[in-house]
C-alpha positions as CSV (number, residue, x, y, z in Angstrom):
1,X,94.1,25.9,204.6
2,X,94.1,23.0,207.0
3,X,97.4,21.4,208.3
4,X,97.9,17.9,207.0
5,X,101.6,17.2,207.7
6,X,102.3,16.1,210.7
7,X,105.4,16.0,213.1
8,X,107.8,13.4,211.7
9,X,106.5,13.7,208.1
10,X,107.6,17.6,208.5
11,X,111.1,16.8,210.1
12,X,111.7,14.3,207.2
13,X,110.6,16.9,204.5
14,X,112.7,19.4,206.1
15,X,115.7,17.7,206.3
16,X,115.3,16.2,202.8
17,X,114.6,19.6,201.5
18,X,117.7,21.1,203.2
19,X,119.9,18.4,202.1
20,X,118.7,18.4,198.4
21,X,119.1,22.1,198.3
22,X,122.6,22.3,199.7
23,X,123.7,19.4,197.3
24,X,122.4,21.5,194.6
25,X,123.9,24.9,195.7
26,X,127.3,23.4,195.7
27,X,126.6,21.8,192.3
28,X,127.4,18.4,194.0
29,X,123.9,16.6,192.5
30,X,123.2,19.2,189.5
31,X,120.1,21.3,188.8
32,X,117.6,18.6,189.9
33,X,118.4,19.2,193.4
34,X,116.5,22.3,193.5
35,X,113.4,20.0,193.7
36,X,114.3,20.0,197.3
37,X,112.4,23.3,197.5
38,X,109.3,21.4,197.2
39,X,109.6,19.1,200.3
40,X,111.1,22.2,202.3
41,X,108.4,24.5,201.5
42,X,105.7,21.9,202.3
43,X,107.3,21.2,205.5
44,X,107.5,24.8,206.6
45,X,103.7,25.3,205.6
46,X,102.7,22.2,207.2
47,X,100.6,21.7,204.1
48,X,100.9,19.3,201.4
49,X,98.5,19.9,198.3
50,X,98.7,16.3,197.0
51,X,97.5,15.1,200.3
52,X,94.3,16.7,199.7
53,X,93.6,14.4,196.7
54,X,93.1,11.0,198.6
55,X,92.1,13.0,201.8
56,X,95.2,12.0,203.5
57,X,96.8,13.6,206.7
58,X,99.6,12.9,209.1
59,X,98.7,15.3,211.5
60,X,97.0,13.9,214.9
61,X,93.5,14.1,215.2
62,X,92.3,17.4,216.1
63,X,95.4,19.2,215.4
64,X,94.6,20.8,212.2
65,X,93.9,24.4,212.1
C-alpha cells in the first residue's frame, strides 16, 4: 500500500475527522458526524482508496512508500 495522501491533505483530513467525531460524540450534529472516522482513518494511514481510481496522489514525488 503506497502513500497517496500528502502533508496539507493529511492535516485537513485529521482536523476534519477529529472535529466531526467530537461533534458526534457530544450529540451536537447527530449520528452522521461519525462519518468523520473516514477522513480521520485515511489521514492516519496516509492512504485513500478513492485516490486509486483516477491514480491521484497528493504526496510529493518520490515520497511514497
